[in-house]
C-alpha positions as CSV (number, residue, x, y, z in Angstrom):
1,M,-9.6,4.4,-27.3
2,T,-8.6,1.5,-25.1
3,K,-5.0,2.5,-25.3
4,N,-5.9,5.9,-23.9
5,K,-7.8,4.4,-21.0
6,N,-4.9,2.1,-20.2
7,I,-2.5,5.1,-20.2
8,E,-4.8,7.1,-18.0
9,K,-5.2,4.1,-15.6
10,Y,-1.4,3.6,-15.3
11,L,-0.7,7.3,-15.0
12,W,-3.3,7.5,-12.1
13,M,-1.7,4.5,-10.4
14,V,1.8,6.0,-10.7
15,T,0.5,9.3,-9.3
16,V,-1.1,7.7,-6.3
17,L,2.0,5.6,-5.6
18,F,4.2,8.7,-5.9
19,I,2.0,10.7,-3.5
20,T,2.0,7.8,-1.1
21,Y,5.8,7.6,-1.2
22,L,6.1,11.3,-0.5
23,L,3.6,11.3,2.4
24,V,5.2,8.2,4.0
25,G,8.7,9.6,3.6
26,S,7.6,12.9,5.1
27,F,6.0,11.1,8.0
28,I,9.2,9.0,8.6
29,E,11.3,12.1,8.4
30,S,9.3,14.4,10.6
31,S,7.0,12.1,12.6
32,N,4.1,14.5,11.8
33,F,0.8,12.7,12.1
34,L,-0.8,15.2,9.8
35,D,0.9,13.4,6.9
36,V,-0.7,10.1,7.9
37,I,-4.1,11.8,8.1
38,Y,-3.5,13.2,4.6
39,L,-2.7,9.7,3.4
40,I,-5.8,8.2,5.0
41,V,-8.0,10.9,3.5
42,L,-6.4,10.3,0.0
43,Y,-7.2,6.6,0.2
44,I,-10.7,7.2,1.5
45,F,-11.4,9.5,-1.3
46,I,-10.1,7.0,-3.9
47,I,-12.1,4.2,-2.5
48,F,-15.2,6.3,-2.2
49,T,-15.0,7.5,-5.9
50,K,-14.4,3.9,-7.1
51,I,-17.6,2.7,-5.2
52,V,-19.6,5.6,-6.6
53,N,-18.4,5.0,-10.2
54,K,-19.3,1.3,-9.9
55,K,-22.9,2.1,-9.0
56,Q,-23.3,4.3,-12.1
């Protein structure tokens, strides 16, 4: 069971890093601030869910 949790954890981290890479690259290429807003919303959502899960 712990091995599956580790795999899920690392898969989640790789996914977040990949999405961050794509959004930052898109912002650099097009200078579209909407990509930065998407990135900020993504990290706010991640932080919010971590806080809510720690309380439970």
